[in-house]
N, CA, C, O and the ligand as a Tripos MOL2 file, in Angstrom:
@<TRIPOS>MOLECULE
protein
  217   215    55     0     0
PROTEIN
NO_CHARGES

@<TRIPOS>ATOM
      1 N         104.3680   98.5950   97.4070 N.3       1 MET1
      2 CA        104.0990   97.1930   96.9660 C.3       1 MET1
      3 C         103.1900   97.2370   95.6630 C.2       1 MET1
      4 O         102.1110   97.8280   95.6760 O.2       1 MET1
      5 N         103.6530   96.6150   94.5920 N.am      2 THR2
      6 CA        102.8490   96.5680   93.4900 C.3       2 THR2
      7 C         102.3750   95.2250   93.0740 C.2       2 THR2
      8 O         103.0690   94.2170   93.2090 O.2       2 THR2
      9 N         101.1970   95.2270   92.5710 N.am      3 ILE3
     10 CA        100.5630   93.9610   92.0800 C.3       3 ILE3
     11 C         100.3600   94.1420   90.7240 C.2       3 ILE3
     12 O          99.9810   95.2390   90.3140 O.2       3 ILE3
     13 N         100.5990   93.0390   89.8260 N.am      4 ASP4
     14 CA        100.3560   93.0920   88.5230 C.3       4 ASP4
     15 C          98.9330   93.4480   88.1820 C.2       4 ASP4
     16 O          98.0480   92.7360   88.6570 O.2       4 ASP4
     17 N          98.6350   94.3910   87.4720 N.am      5 PRO5
     18 CA         97.2230   94.9340   87.2320 C.3       5 PRO5
     19 C          96.3760   93.6940   86.6510 C.2       5 PRO5
     20 O          95.1920   93.5570   86.9600 O.2       5 PRO5
     21 N          97.0170   92.8270   85.8230 N.am      6 ARG6
     22 CA         96.2880   91.6900   85.2710 C.3       6 ARG6
     23 C          95.7870   90.7530   86.3280 C.2       6 ARG6
     24 O          94.7720   90.0720   86.1830 O.2       6 ARG6
     25 N          96.5670   90.7470   87.4340 N.am      7 ILE7
     26 CA         96.0430   89.8610   88.5930 C.3       7 ILE7
     27 C          94.9340   90.5370   89.3170 C.2       7 ILE7
     28 O          93.9970   89.8580   89.7370 O.2       7 ILE7
     29 N          94.9700   91.7770   89.4890 N.am      8 LEU8
     30 CA         94.0180   92.5520   90.0850 C.3       8 LEU8
     31 C          92.6580   92.4130   89.3310 C.2       8 LEU8
     32 O          91.6200   92.3720   89.9910 O.2       8 LEU8
     33 N          92.6310   92.3420   88.0140 N.am      9 GLU9
     34 CA         91.4080   92.2990   87.2470 C.3       9 GLU9
     35 C          90.7790   90.7810   87.5400 C.2       9 GLU9
     36 O          89.5830   90.5690   87.3400 O.2       9 GLU9
     37 N          91.5420   89.9000   87.9530 N.am     10 ILE10
     38 CA         91.1080   88.5030   88.1160 C.3      10 ILE10
     39 C          90.5010   88.2660   89.4660 C.2      10 ILE10
     40 O          89.4170   87.6980   89.5970 O.2      10 ILE10
     41 N          91.2140   88.7080   90.4600 N.am     11 ILE11
     42 CA         90.8760   88.3650   91.8920 C.3      11 ILE11
     43 C          89.8260   89.3670   92.4280 C.2      11 ILE11
     44 O          89.7790   90.5430   92.0650 O.2      11 ILE11
     45 N          89.0550   88.8410   93.2540 N.am     12 VAL12
     46 CA         87.9150   89.6290   93.8090 C.3      12 VAL12
     47 C          87.9830   89.1190   95.3470 C.2      12 VAL12
     48 O          88.5130   88.0690   95.7090 O.2      12 VAL12
     49 N          87.3120   90.1140   96.2180 N.am     13 CYS13
     50 CA         87.1270   89.7380   97.5380 C.3      13 CYS13
     51 C          86.4410   88.4030   97.8520 C.2      13 CYS13
     52 O          85.3390   88.1480   97.3670 O.2      13 CYS13
     53 N          87.0590   87.5870   98.6250 N.am     14 PRO14
     54 CA         86.4600   86.2600   99.0170 C.3      14 PRO14
     55 C          85.1130   86.4350   99.8080 C.2      14 PRO14
     56 O          84.2710   85.5370   99.8310 O.2      14 PRO14
     57 N          84.9700   87.4940  100.3770 N.am     15 GLN15
     58 CA         83.8660   87.6830  101.3150 C.3      15 GLN15
     59 C          82.6500   88.0540  100.5380 C.2      15 GLN15
     60 O          81.5880   87.4470  100.6730 O.2      15 GLN15
     61 N          82.8500   89.2740   99.5480 N.am     16 CYS16
     62 CA         81.7000   89.7020   99.1540 C.3      16 CYS16
     63 C          81.7650   89.8110   97.5380 C.2      16 CYS16
     64 O          80.8170   90.3120   96.9340 O.2      16 CYS16
     65 N          82.8810   89.3410   96.8690 N.am     17 ARG17
     66 CA         83.1680   89.3990   95.6040 C.3      17 ARG17
     67 C          83.3000   90.7990   95.0020 C.2      17 ARG17
     68 O          83.1230   91.0070   93.8020 O.2      17 ARG17
     69 N          83.6410   91.8210   95.9510 N.am     18 GLY18
     70 CA         83.7750   93.1390   95.5040 C.3      18 GLY18
     71 C          85.2340   93.2880   94.8810 C.2      18 GLY18
     72 O          86.0810   92.3980   94.9700 O.2      18 GLY18
     73 N          85.4390   94.5140   94.2390 N.am     19 GLU19
     74 CA         86.7860   94.7660   93.7340 C.3      19 GLU19
     75 C          87.7110   95.0550   94.7310 C.2      19 GLU19
     76 O          87.3930   95.5300   95.8210 O.2      19 GLU19
     77 N          89.0120   94.7440   94.3420 N.am     20 LEU20
     78 CA         90.1100   95.0120   95.4020 C.3      20 LEU20
     79 C          90.9930   96.1970   94.9090 C.2      20 LEU20
     80 O          91.0710   96.4780   93.7130 O.2      20 LEU20
     81 N          91.6190   96.8400   95.8310 N.am     21 ALA21
     82 CA         92.4480   98.0060   95.3570 C.3      21 ALA21
     83 C          93.8390   97.8320   96.3260 C.2      21 ALA21
     84 O          93.8120   97.2760   97.4240 O.2      21 ALA21
     85 N          94.8230   98.3060   95.8250 N.am     22 VAL22
     86 CA         96.1490   98.0900   96.5010 C.3      22 VAL22
     87 C          96.2440   99.3030   97.3780 C.2      22 VAL22
     88 O          95.8960  100.4080   96.9630 O.2      22 VAL22
     89 N          96.7170   99.1050   98.5960 N.am     23 GLU23
     90 CA         97.1330  100.2260   99.4920 C.3      23 GLU23
     91 C          98.1770   99.7930  100.4090 C.2      23 GLU23
     92 O          97.9350   98.9530  101.2760 O.2      23 GLU23
     93 N          99.3800  100.3470  100.2570 N.am     24 ALA24
     94 CA        100.6450  100.1950  100.9820 C.3      24 ALA24
     95 C         100.7630   98.6320  100.8590 C.2      24 ALA24
     96 O         100.8170   98.0810   99.7590 O.2      24 ALA24
     97 N         100.8000   97.9370  102.0720 N.am     25 GLU25
     98 CA        101.1170   96.5060  102.1790 C.3      25 GLU25
     99 C          99.8210   95.7130  102.1180 C.2      25 GLU25
    100 O          99.8210   94.5610  102.5520 O.2      25 GLU25
    101 N          98.8310   96.1930  101.6620 N.am     26 SER26
    102 CA         97.5370   95.2630  101.7700 C.3      26 SER26
    103 C          96.7260   95.6310  100.5090 C.2      26 SER26
    104 O          96.8420   96.6890   99.8910 O.2      26 SER26
    105 N          95.9010   94.6310  100.2160 N.am     27 LEU27
    106 CA         94.7810   94.8560   99.2770 C.3      27 LEU27
    107 C          93.4670   95.0660   99.9970 C.2      27 LEU27
    108 O          93.1690   94.2960  100.9090 O.2      27 LEU27
    109 N          92.7130   95.9920   99.6730 N.am     28 TYR28
    110 CA         91.3310   96.1900  100.4380 C.3      28 TYR28
    111 C          90.3720   96.1480   99.5180 C.2      28 TYR28
    112 O          90.5200   96.5780   98.3750 O.2      28 TYR28
    113 N          89.1890   95.5570  100.0190 N.am     29 CYS29
    114 CA         88.0650   95.5700   99.1610 C.3      29 CYS29
    115 C          87.3140   96.7660   99.2900 C.2      29 CYS29
    116 O          87.0260   97.2570  100.3810 O.2      29 CYS29
    117 N          86.9380   97.3250   98.0010 N.am     30 THR30
    118 CA         86.2170   98.7140   98.0040 C.3      30 THR30
    119 C          84.7500   98.6650   98.3890 C.2      30 THR30
    120 O          84.1250   99.7140   98.5430 O.2      30 THR30
    121 N          84.1300   97.3710   98.5620 N.am     31 LYS31
    122 CA         82.8930   97.1960   98.9750 C.3      31 LYS31
    123 C          82.6720   96.9560  100.5460 C.2      31 LYS31
    124 O          81.9090   97.6470  101.2230 O.2      31 LYS31
    125 N          83.3910   95.9520  101.0100 N.am     32 CYS32
    126 CA         83.0810   95.5780  102.5300 C.3      32 CYS32
    127 C          84.2830   96.1610  103.2530 C.2      32 CYS32
    128 O          84.2650   96.0910  104.4820 O.2      32 CYS32
    129 N          85.3490   96.7390  102.6420 N.am     33 LEU33
    130 CA         86.4320   97.3440  103.3170 C.3      33 LEU33
    131 C          87.3300   96.4110  104.2670 C.2      33 LEU33
    132 O          88.0180   96.8420  105.1930 O.2      33 LEU33
    133 N          87.2170   95.0730  103.8950 N.am     34 LEU34
    134 CA         88.2640   94.1400  104.5120 C.3      34 LEU34
    135 C          89.5960   94.3280  103.8220 C.2      34 LEU34
    136 O          89.6290   94.4520  102.5980 O.2      34 LEU34
    137 N          90.6380   94.3540  104.5150 N.am     35 ALA35
    138 CA         91.9180   94.4580  104.0550 C.3      35 ALA35
    139 C          92.7310   93.2690  104.1070 C.2      35 ALA35
    140 O          92.9050   92.7520  105.2110 O.2      35 ALA35
    141 N          93.2540   92.7560  103.0860 N.am     36 TYR36
    142 CA         94.0440   91.5340  102.9840 C.3      36 TYR36
    143 C          95.4940   91.8380  102.8720 C.2      36 TYR36
    144 O          95.9070   92.7170  102.1160 O.2      36 TYR36
    145 N          96.3100   91.0740  103.6620 N.am     37 PRO37
    146 CA         97.7270   91.3460  103.6450 C.3      37 PRO37
    147 C          98.3910   90.9010  102.3290 C.2      37 PRO37
    148 O          97.9010   89.9680  101.6930 O.2      37 PRO37
    149 N          99.6200   91.6180  101.8570 N.am     38 ILE38
    150 CA        100.2700   90.9510  100.8910 C.3      38 ILE38
    151 C         101.5730   90.6650  101.3590 C.2      38 ILE38
    152 O         102.3550   91.5050  101.8050 O.2      38 ILE38
    153 N         101.8170   89.2520  101.2230 N.am     39 ARG39
    154 CA        103.1510   88.5820  101.6720 C.3      39 ARG39
    155 C         103.8890   88.2480  100.5080 C.2      39 ARG39
    156 O         103.3940   87.5930   99.5900 O.2      39 ARG39
    157 N         105.2060   88.7280  100.5090 N.am     40 ASN40
    158 CA        106.0780   88.4100   99.3540 C.3      40 ASN40
    159 C         105.5330   88.6260   98.0830 C.2      40 ASN40
    160 O         105.7190   87.7970   97.1920 O.2      40 ASN40
    161 N         104.7800   89.8020   97.8680 N.am     41 GLY41
    162 CA        104.1700   90.1660   96.5430 C.3      41 GLY41
    163 C         102.9250   89.2940   96.2730 C.2      41 GLY41
    164 O         102.3630   89.4080   95.1830 O.2      41 GLY41
    165 N         102.4650   88.4380   97.1890 N.am     42 ILE42
    166 CA        101.3420   87.5940   96.8220 C.3      42 ILE42
    167 C         100.1710   87.9540   97.9640 C.2      42 ILE42
    168 O         100.2470   87.7990   99.1830 O.2      42 ILE42
    169 N          99.1040   88.4660   97.2010 N.am     43 PRO43
    170 CA         97.9580   88.6780   98.0540 C.3      43 PRO43
    171 C          97.2980   87.4300   98.8910 C.2      43 PRO43
    172 O          97.0160   86.3390   98.3970 O.2      43 PRO43
    173 N          97.1480   87.7370   99.9900 N.am     44 VAL44
    174 CA         96.7320   86.6000  100.8630 C.3      44 VAL44
    175 C          95.1270   86.7960  101.0920 C.2      44 VAL44
    176 O          94.6760   87.5190  101.9810 O.2      44 VAL44
    177 N          94.3740   86.1030  100.2300 N.am     45 LEU45
    178 CA         92.8510   86.4390  100.2450 C.3      45 LEU45
    179 C          92.1960   85.4510  101.0470 C.2      45 LEU45
    180 O          91.4620   84.5970  100.5500 O.2      45 LEU45
    181 N          92.4530   85.5430  102.3500 N.am     46 LEU46
    182 CA         91.7280   84.7060  103.4000 C.3      46 LEU46
    183 C          90.9690   85.5660  104.3640 C.2      46 LEU46
    184 O          91.5330   86.4680  104.9840 O.2      46 LEU46
    185 N          89.7590   85.3080  104.4890 N.am     47 ILE47
    186 CA         88.8520   86.1230  105.3200 C.3      47 ILE47
    187 C          89.6050   86.1240  106.9480 C.2      47 ILE47
    188 O          89.6460   87.1000  107.6970 O.2      47 ILE47
    189 N          90.0790   84.9640  107.1870 N.am     48 ASP48
    190 CA         90.7390   84.8160  108.4860 C.3      48 ASP48
    191 C          91.9120   85.8340  108.6570 C.2      48 ASP48
    192 O          92.1840   86.2990  109.7640 O.2      48 ASP48
    193 N          92.5800   86.1570  107.5490 N.am     49 ALA49
    194 CA         93.7860   87.0450  107.6040 C.3      49 ALA49
    195 C          93.4640   88.3890  107.4520 C.2      49 ALA49
    196 O          94.3300   89.2500  107.6080 O.2      49 ALA49
    197 N          92.1850   88.6970  107.1340 N.am     50 ALA50
    198 CA         91.7650   90.0840  106.7080 C.3      50 ALA50
    199 C          91.5650   90.9140  107.9450 C.2      50 ALA50
    200 O          91.2910   90.4240  109.0400 O.2      50 ALA50
    201 N          91.7200   92.2180  107.7050 N.am     51 ILE51
    202 CA         91.5840   93.1860  108.8280 C.3      51 ILE51
    203 C          90.4910   94.0310  108.3350 C.2      51 ILE51
    204 O          90.4460   94.3510  107.1470 O.2      51 ILE51
    205 N          89.5280   94.4420  109.2620 N.am     52 LYS52
    206 CA         88.5230   95.1640  108.9680 C.3      52 LYS52
    207 C          88.7750   96.6600  108.9750 C.2      52 LYS52
    208 O          89.1480   97.1080  110.0590 O.2      52 LYS52
    209 N          88.6400   97.5360  107.9520 N.am     53 ARG53
    210 CA         89.0090   98.9030  108.0340 C.3      53 ARG53
    211 C          87.7360   99.6160  108.5170 C.2      53 ARG53
    212 O          86.5880   99.2220  108.3160 O.2      53 ARG53
    213 N          88.0920  100.6840  109.1590 N.am     54 GLY54
    214 CA         86.9890  101.6110  109.7120 C.3      54 GLY54
    215 C          86.4080  102.4120  108.4700 C.2      54 GLY54
    216 O          85.5040  103.2310  108.6320 O.2      54 GLY54
    217 ZN         84.5330   92.6220  100.1370 Zn       55 ZN55
@<TRIPOS>BOND
     1     1     2 1
     2     2     3 1
     3     3     4 2
     4     3     5 am
     5     5     6 1
     6     6     7 1
     7     7     8 2
     8     7     9 am
     9     9    10 1
    10    10    11 1
    11    11    12 2
    12    11    13 am
    13    13    14 1
    14    14    15 1
    15    15    16 2
    16    15    17 am
    17    17    18 1
    18    18    19 1
    19    19    20 2
    20    19    21 am
    21    21    22 1
    22    22    23 1
    23    23    24 2
    24    23    25 am
    25    25    26 1
    26    26    27 1
    27    27    28 2
    28    27    29 am
    29    29    30 1
    30    30    31 1
    31    31    32 2
    32    31    33 am
    33    33    34 1
    34    34    35 1
    35    35    36 2
    36    35    37 am
    37    37    38 1
    38    38    39 1
    39    39    40 2
    40    39    41 am
    41    41    42 1
    42    42    43 1
    43    43    44 2
    44    43    45 am
    45    45    46 1
    46    46    47 1
    47    47    48 2
    48    47    49 am
    49    49    50 1
    50    50    51 1
    51    51    52 2
    52    51    53 am
    53    53    54 1
    54    54    55 1
    55    55    56 2
    56    55    57 am
    57    57    58 1
    58    58    59 1
    59    59    60 2
    60    59    61 am
    61    61    62 1
    62    62    63 1
    63    63    64 2
    64    63    65 am
    65    65    66 1
    66    66    67 1
    67    67    68 2
    68    67    69 am
    69    69    70 1
    70    70    71 1
    71    71    72 2
    72    71    73 am
    73    73    74 1
    74    74    75 1
    75    75    76 2
    76    75    77 am
    77    77    78 1
    78    78    79 1
    79    79    80 2
    80    79    81 am
    81    81    82 1
    82    82    83 1
    83    83    84 2
    84    83    85 am
    85    85    86 1
    86    86    87 1
    87    87    88 2
    88    87    89 am
    89    89    90 1
    90    90    91 1
    91    91    92 2
    92    91    93 am
    93    93    94 1
    94    94    95 1
    95    95    96 2
    96    95    97 am
    97    97    98 1
    98    98    99 1
    99    99   100 2
   100    99   101 am
   101   101   102 1
   102   102   103 1
   103   103   104 2
   104   103   105 am
   105   105   106 1
   106   106   107 1
   107   107   108 2
   108   107   109 am
   109   109   110 1
   110   110   111 1
   111   111   112 2
   112   111   113 am
   113   113   114 1
   114   114   115 1
   115   115   116 2
   116   115   117 am
   117   117   118 1
   118   118   119 1
   119   119   120 2
   120   119   121 am
   121   121   122 1
   122   122   123 1
   123   123   124 2
   124   123   125 am
   125   125   126 1
   126   126   127 1
   127   127   128 2
   128   127   129 am
   129   129   130 1
   130   130   131 1
   131   131   132 2
   132   131   133 am
   133   133   134 1
   134   134   135 1
   135   135   136 2
   136   135   137 am
   137   137   138 1
   138   138   139 1
   139   139   140 2
   140   139   141 am
   141   141   142 1
   142   142   143 1
   143   143   144 2
   144   143   145 am
   145   145   146 1
   146   146   147 1
   147   147   148 2
   148   147   149 am
   149   149   150 1
   150   150   151 1
   151   151   152 2
   152   151   153 am
   153   153   154 1
   154   154   155 1
   155   155   156 2
   156   155   157 am
   157   157   158 1
   158   158   159 1
   159   159   160 2
   160   159   161 am
   161   161   162 1
   162   162   163 1
   163   163   164 2
   164   163   165 am
   165   165   166 1
   166   166   167 1
   167   167   168 2
   168   167   169 am
   169   169   170 1
   170   170   171 1
   171   171   172 2
   172   171   173 am
   173   173   174 1
   174   174   175 1
   175   175   176 2
   176   175   177 am
   177   177   178 1
   178   178   179 1
   179   179   180 2
   180   179   181 am
   181   181   182 1
   182   182   183 1
   183   183   184 2
   184   183   185 am
   185   185   186 1
   186   186   187 1
   187   187   188 2
   188   187   189 am
   189   189   190 1
   190   190   191 1
   191   191   192 2
   192   191   193 am
   193   193   194 1
   194   194   195 1
   195   195   196 2
   196   195   197 am
   197   197   198 1
   198   198   199 1
   199   199   200 2
   200   199   201 am
   201   201   202 1
   202   202   203 1
   203   203   204 2
   204   203   205 am
   205   205   206 1
   206   206   207 1
   207   207   208 2
   208   207   209 am
   209   209   210 1
   210   210   211 1
   211   211   212 2
   212   211   213 am
   213   213   214 1
   214   214   215 1
   215   215   216 2
@<TRIPOS>SUBSTRUCTURE
     1 MET1         2 RESIDUE 1 A MET
     2 THR2         6 RESIDUE 1 A THR
     3 ILE3        10 RESIDUE 1 A ILE
     4 ASP4        14 RESIDUE 1 A ASP
     5 PRO5        18 RESIDUE 1 A PRO
     6 ARG6        22 RESIDUE 1 A ARG
     7 ILE7        26 RESIDUE 1 A ILE
     8 LEU8        30 RESIDUE 1 A LEU
     9 GLU9        34 RESIDUE 1 A GLU
    10 ILE10       38 RESIDUE 1 A ILE
    11 ILE11       42 RESIDUE 1 A ILE
    12 VAL12       46 RESIDUE 1 A VAL
    13 CYS13       50 RESIDUE 1 A CYS
    14 PRO14       54 RESIDUE 1 A PRO
    15 GLN15       58 RESIDUE 1 A GLN
    16 CYS16       62 RESIDUE 1 A CYS
    17 ARG17       66 RESIDUE 1 A ARG
    18 GLY18       70 RESIDUE 1 A GLY
    19 GLU19       74 RESIDUE 1 A GLU
    20 LEU20       78 RESIDUE 1 A LEU
    21 ALA21       82 RESIDUE 1 A ALA
    22 VAL22       86 RESIDUE 1 A VAL
    23 GLU23       90 RESIDUE 1 A GLU
    24 ALA24       94 RESIDUE 1 A ALA
    25 GLU25       98 RESIDUE 1 A GLU
    26 SER26      102 RESIDUE 1 A SER
    27 LEU27      106 RESIDUE 1 A LEU
    28 TYR28      110 RESIDUE 1 A TYR
    29 CYS29      114 RESIDUE 1 A CYS
    30 THR30      118 RESIDUE 1 A THR
    31 LYS31      122 RESIDUE 1 A LYS
    32 CYS32      126 RESIDUE 1 A CYS
    33 LEU33      130 RESIDUE 1 A LEU
    34 LEU34      134 RESIDUE 1 A LEU
    35 ALA35      138 RESIDUE 1 A ALA
    36 TYR36      142 RESIDUE 1 A TYR
    37 PRO37      146 RESIDUE 1 A PRO
    38 ILE38      150 RESIDUE 1 A ILE
    39 ARG39      154 RESIDUE 1 A ARG
    40 ASN40      158 RESIDUE 1 A ASN
    41 GLY41      162 RESIDUE 1 A GLY
    42 ILE42      166 RESIDUE 1 A ILE
    43 PRO43      170 RESIDUE 1 A PRO
    44 VAL44      174 RESIDUE 1 A VAL
    45 LEU45      178 RESIDUE 1 A LEU
    46 LEU46      182 RESIDUE 1 A LEU
    47 ILE47      186 RESIDUE 1 A ILE
    48 ASP48      190 RESIDUE 1 A ASP
    49 ALA49      194 RESIDUE 1 A ALA
    50 ALA50      198 RESIDUE 1 A ALA
    51 ILE51      202 RESIDUE 1 A ILE
    52 LYS52      206 RESIDUE 1 A LYS
    53 ARG53      210 RESIDUE 1 A ARG
    54 GLY54      214 RESIDUE 1 A GLY
    55 ZN55       217 GROUP 0 **** ****
């Protein structure tokens, strides 16, 4: 899954405003480690949809 780098520069974690990084089918926050799903190439930045990473 690829996300336009220009989009990655704009979006931040809705929970902590941290930077987001792409991993497989999700975007994860490098600060609080919540992982947000990517559906049809669109990141779903909803805390309710996020999965906490260990
Ligand atoms: Zn975060």
